Steps between C-alpha positions, in 0.01 A plus 500: 500500500655834394554776755243794476638799323548795716247778491580777254615827665218758551512859436400601853747691695406539869455862611490642860251771377184483694161584347413869433228490760750389769744779393229759517389392849858499628523862352182601674615345830826684496329840438252401794793422724670829417177687585480327824841572579449873429198506728696334780788754442260788510337370817823461678619843402171651591519354856851609562521846350339821618488829296633530150647166417477491115837360445482234760150404387606476129814287598286268723235446218772447244688254720182310603398472149835376366522245791148377450521462126853353523378222745202426295713483179741245653204270590328562155824411307540184711150395437513565129828299479331216684211500258730475198693207663173325577395531145818348364478224756138427411591478128782266549297280738217493222749431233663211683160334561433526130823341414449209744174419330668492171363809338657830430 
C-alpha cells in the first residue's frame, strides 16, 4: 500500500491582526480610560488646591489622562495579541483534525 501524498501547501499565512470590531473596541476603551484618568486627576487636584490652581489642575488632568490611557492601552494590546494567537491555534487544530481524517 503506497504512502499517502502530503497535502499541498495552502496559501494561508497566519496573521496576528484581530478583527476590526476588536480593534475599534480596544481604541474606544483606551479613550474611555483616558477620560476616567483625567477625571481622577481633576478630582485629586480640586481636593488639594485652593485659589487659582490652573497649572496644577492642568498638569493633574494631563497626568491622569496619560496614566489611565496608558494602562488601558497595555491591557488592550495584550488582549488583541492573545486573540490573534488563539485564532492561529484554532486554525492549526482544525487543520490537523482534517489531515488526520484524510482530507485536506
